[in-house]
Backbone bond lengths (Angstrom), bond angles and torsions (degrees), N, CA, C in turn:
res aa  C-N    CA-C-N  psi(-1)  N-CA   C-N-CA  omega(-1)  CA-C   N-CA-C  phi
1 M - - - 1.442 - - 1.522 111.28 -
2 S 1.319 118.20 -40.06 1.455 120.83 -178.79 1.533 111.02 -68.62
3 C 1.320 117.06 -28.35 1.472 120.61 176.65 1.521 110.30 -64.66
4 F 1.334 116.17 -39.00 1.464 120.92 177.92 1.528 110.55 -63.84
5 L 1.315 117.85 -44.37 1.461 121.99 179.84 1.517 111.37 -65.00
6 W 1.336 116.60 -38.65 1.447 120.23 178.79 1.531 110.73 -63.96
7 K 1.330 118.03 -43.20 1.460 122.40 178.58 1.529 110.47 -65.24
8 Y 1.327 117.16 -40.22 1.459 121.91 178.89 1.526 110.37 -64.38
9 Q 1.315 117.44 -42.38 1.460 121.72 179.16 1.526 110.07 -65.77
10 L 1.315 117.73 -41.69 1.459 121.53 178.32 1.528 110.71 -64.06
11 L 1.320 117.07 -41.64 1.458 121.11 179.17 1.530 111.19 -64.74
12 C 1.312 118.01 -42.35 1.467 121.81 178.11 1.527 111.37 -64.18
13 T 1.317 116.96 -42.04 1.463 121.12 178.89 1.518 110.67 -64.30
14 L 1.315 116.78 -43.50 1.457 121.07 178.91 1.524 110.94 -62.90
15 G 1.322 116.98 -43.29 1.466 120.64 178.12 1.511 111.77 -62.76
16 F 1.318 117.77 -40.15 1.457 121.78 178.28 1.519 111.08 -63.72
17 L 1.329 117.35 -43.81 1.464 120.74 -179.43 1.526 111.85 -65.26
18 I 1.320 117.47 -39.27 1.466 120.84 179.05 1.521 110.54 -66.54
19 S 1.333 117.10 -44.67 1.468 119.28 179.87 1.524 111.02 -66.53
20 Y 1.321 118.33 -35.38 1.457 121.61 178.36 1.525 110.53 -65.90
21 S 1.328 117.90 -37.73 1.461 120.23 179.50 1.518 111.27 -66.97
22 F 1.333 117.93 -34.33 1.461 120.13 176.81 1.524 111.61 -70.63
23 L 1.304 118.45 -34.64 1.459 121.33 177.26 1.518 111.09 -67.02
24 G 1.292 118.00 -34.93 1.452 121.83 178.51 1.512 112.99 -70.78
25 A 1.309 117.73 -20.68 1.462 121.15 -178.72 1.522 112.41 -75.74
26 Q 1.316 118.58 -9.44 1.465 121.56 -177.66 1.523 112.31 -90.40
27 S 1.302 118.82 34.37 1.451 121.77 -176.51 1.526 112.80 -93.35
28 Y 1.322 118.26 24.76 1.459 120.51 -179.03 1.523 111.48 -66.08
29 K 1.323 119.06 -22.94 1.460 121.26 -178.98 1.523 111.80 -67.09
30 K 1.313 117.53 -26.63 1.454 120.97 -177.42 1.527 112.17 -72.85
31 D 1.314 117.18 -35.12 1.457 119.15 -173.17 1.518 113.98 -118.68
32 S 1.345 118.11 18.79 1.458 119.28 178.79 1.525 110.42 -142.63
33 L 1.319 114.78 164.00 1.453 122.53 179.17 1.523 108.82 -117.93
34 Q 1.301 116.41 148.72 1.459 121.45 175.26 1.523 107.93 -117.95
35 I 1.314 116.10 122.43 1.459 122.21 -176.98 1.516 108.40 -118.78
36 K 1.323 115.98 134.27 1.454 122.13 -176.66 1.525 109.39 -103.96
37 S 1.318 115.30 138.72 1.466 120.54 175.87 1.523 108.94 -139.02
38 Y 1.308 115.08 151.56 1.458 121.65 179.43 1.518 109.35 -111.50
39 T 1.329 115.14 134.34 1.468 121.25 178.67 1.520 109.42 -127.39
40 L 1.313 115.62 161.11 1.464 122.65 179.14 1.521 108.38 -129.05
41 I 1.324 116.29 126.09 1.469 122.01 177.70 1.516 107.02 -111.13
42 E 1.320 116.49 123.77 1.465 121.87 178.31 1.524 109.16 -98.33
43 Y 1.326 115.70 125.93 1.465 122.04 177.65 1.520 109.55 -111.31
44 R 1.310 116.64 134.45 1.453 123.75 173.03 1.523 107.64 -134.00
45 R 1.326 116.82 121.05 1.469 123.64 -177.17 1.530 111.21 53.16
46 S 1.303 115.67 46.76 1.468 124.47 178.07 1.527 113.93 64.01
47 E 1.301 118.29 13.46 1.457 123.04 178.00 1.523 109.44 -114.24
48 V 1.314 116.27 147.99 1.454 121.19 178.40 1.524 108.87 -76.05
49 K 1.319 115.51 117.48 1.463 120.15 178.11 1.521 110.24 -85.39
50 S 1.335 116.63 -47.46 1.462 119.66 179.12 1.525 110.10 -158.55
51 V 1.323 114.30 159.05 1.463 122.71 174.76 1.521 106.44 -126.11
52 K 1.322 115.96 122.15 1.464 120.82 -177.13 1.525 110.21 -121.85
53 L 1.302 114.80 146.43 1.449 121.35 173.25 1.519 107.75 -89.71
54 L 1.325 116.69 124.67 1.454 120.36 178.96 1.524 111.69 -90.27
55 R 1.333 115.93 -48.30 1.459 118.47 -175.06 1.525 110.55 -164.56
56 V 1.335 115.48 143.49 1.457 122.68 171.44 1.527 106.21 -109.94
57 I 1.328 116.45 122.85 1.455 120.47 -178.43 1.525 108.59 -99.17
58 C 1.312 114.87 105.66 1.462 121.79 -178.96 1.521 107.48 -157.13
59 D 1.317 116.21 112.68 1.461 120.98 -177.09 1.525 113.24 -76.68
60 Y 1.305 117.48 -25.35 1.454 121.58 -172.91 1.525 112.88 -109.30
61 C 1.327 118.05 10.90 1.460 121.67 -178.03 1.523 111.27 -89.95
62 T 1.318 115.31 147.08 1.459 120.08 169.96 1.527 108.05 -81.98
63 D 1.318 116.40 171.71 1.464 119.96 179.78 1.527 111.61 -63.07
64 I 1.322 116.90 -38.44 1.472 120.88 179.12 1.529 110.18 -64.74
65 Q 1.324 117.00 -43.03 1.459 120.75 179.41 1.527 110.83 -64.69
66 K 1.333 117.45 -39.67 1.462 120.52 177.12 1.525 110.84 -64.21
67 E 1.307 116.60 -36.92 1.469 120.43 179.27 1.529 111.13 -65.84
68 V 1.325 116.63 -43.93 1.468 120.81 179.56 1.527 110.40 -66.30
69 I 1.325 117.31 -43.02 1.463 121.14 177.23 1.526 109.96 -63.21
70 G 1.326 117.69 -38.56 1.464 121.82 178.41 1.516 112.61 -63.71
71 I 1.315 116.58 -39.24 1.466 120.56 177.80 1.527 110.11 -64.21
72 E 1.320 116.34 -42.81 1.470 120.26 178.69 1.527 111.07 -66.45
73 A 1.323 117.47 -39.13 1.465 121.10 178.68 1.530 110.82 -65.08
74 T 1.313 117.27 -39.82 1.467 120.99 177.36 1.527 110.88 -64.58
75 R 1.324 116.56 -40.88 1.462 120.42 178.71 1.534 110.51 -63.59
76 R 1.330 116.71 -42.77 1.463 119.88 178.92 1.519 111.51 -68.18
77 A 1.326 117.77 -35.78 1.461 120.54 178.04 1.527 110.42 -66.13
78 K 1.323 117.86 -36.69 1.470 120.69 176.82 1.520 110.68 -62.07
79 S 1.326 116.89 -42.57 1.460 118.34 179.31 1.534 110.90 -71.06
80 E 1.327 118.35 -32.81 1.469 122.04 176.96 1.521 111.97 -70.94
81 S 1.322 117.68 -21.57 1.469 120.25 -177.12 1.530 112.05 -67.35
82 Y 1.324 118.28 -18.00 1.457 121.31 179.97 1.524 112.89 -91.82
83 E 1.330 117.04 -5.50 1.463 120.69 176.94 1.527 109.50 -70.19
84 P 1.325 118.03 135.77 1.470 120.42 -179.12 1.531 113.89 -58.85
85 K 1.320 117.88 -32.62 1.464 119.38 -178.95 1.524 112.45 -71.07
86 N 1.328 118.41 -18.00 1.460 122.21 -179.06 1.524 113.35 -101.44
87 R 1.319 118.21 -10.19 1.463 120.80 -174.27 1.523 111.56 -76.24
88 L 1.313 115.16 143.47 1.456 123.51 174.73 1.516 108.88 -129.78
89 K 1.342 116.66 154.67 1.468 119.28 174.65 1.514 110.35 -77.70
90 E 1.313 115.97 -46.98 1.464 122.35 177.77 1.516 107.96 -140.40
91 G 1.303 116.77 140.89 1.447 119.63 173.46 1.519 113.66 123.51
92 D 1.319 113.38 -170.35 1.454 121.18 -176.74 1.524 109.94 -117.15
93 K 1.302 115.44 138.26 1.467 121.69 178.82 1.525 107.71 -117.51
94 K 1.332 116.13 123.16 1.457 120.91 176.46 1.522 108.55 -94.85
95 L 1.321 115.36 133.23 1.462 121.17 179.21 1.525 109.59 -125.22
96 A 1.314 115.23 138.20 1.461 121.17 170.49 1.522 106.63 -98.04
97 I 1.301 116.35 122.31 1.458 121.92 -178.53 1.531 107.69 -109.98
98 Y 1.327 115.78 124.45 1.457 121.55 176.59 1.513 108.55 -101.83
99 I 1.318 116.01 126.94 1.455 121.46 -179.88 1.518 107.99 -116.08
100 R 1.313 115.84 122.00 1.462 121.24 177.50 1.523 107.08 -103.79
101 I 1.326 115.19 126.82 1.462 120.71 -176.57 1.526 108.71 -136.63
102 A 1.319 116.03 142.54 1.462 120.65 178.34 1.526 109.58 -67.09
103 K 1.308 115.83 146.38 1.470 120.28 -178.56 1.520 111.59 -60.65
104 K 1.336 116.95 -36.74 1.470 120.05 178.69 1.526 111.01 -64.71
105 D 1.335 116.36 -43.57 1.464 120.00 179.47 1.521 111.13 -67.42
106 F 1.341 116.06 -37.56 1.455 119.74 179.02 1.538 110.46 -64.73
107 A 1.313 116.91 -41.57 1.462 120.62 179.47 1.526 111.67 -67.54
108 A 1.326 117.37 -24.79 1.459 121.28 -179.57 1.519 112.86 -76.23
109 I 1.322 117.92 -12.60 1.482 120.60 178.38 1.516 107.56 -78.48
110 K 1.305 115.90 104.09 1.463 121.78 -178.68 1.514 109.14 -136.20
111 E 1.304 113.95 160.71 1.459 119.78 178.42 1.526 108.83 -71.92
112 D 1.342 115.54 132.30 1.464 119.60 177.18 1.524 108.80 -70.27
113 E 1.289 114.16 130.33 1.480 118.79 -176.77 1.503 111.81 -105.70
């Protein structure tokens, strides 16, 4: 009987340690930034006519950083335009694009001098 309890205790401890390690892996908020941008996809006859950047929402970004983030948001919106859930026959589709970037990489975006 004590062998069963020992195995049960070992199994519970192992399960706790594994779940704790997965919880610790979610620390991306500490070392990264999330920037939101709005894009507009125009559809005409079920084809993408254009993809436009409407706005990059970032209070602490320089103009160069907003431009680079905007280019990435436009690129992601173009790839999202082919998803069936985003397609329209006629009209405009607004998309909010969230870009997560490491703080080190974000700080490295500077104007070339």
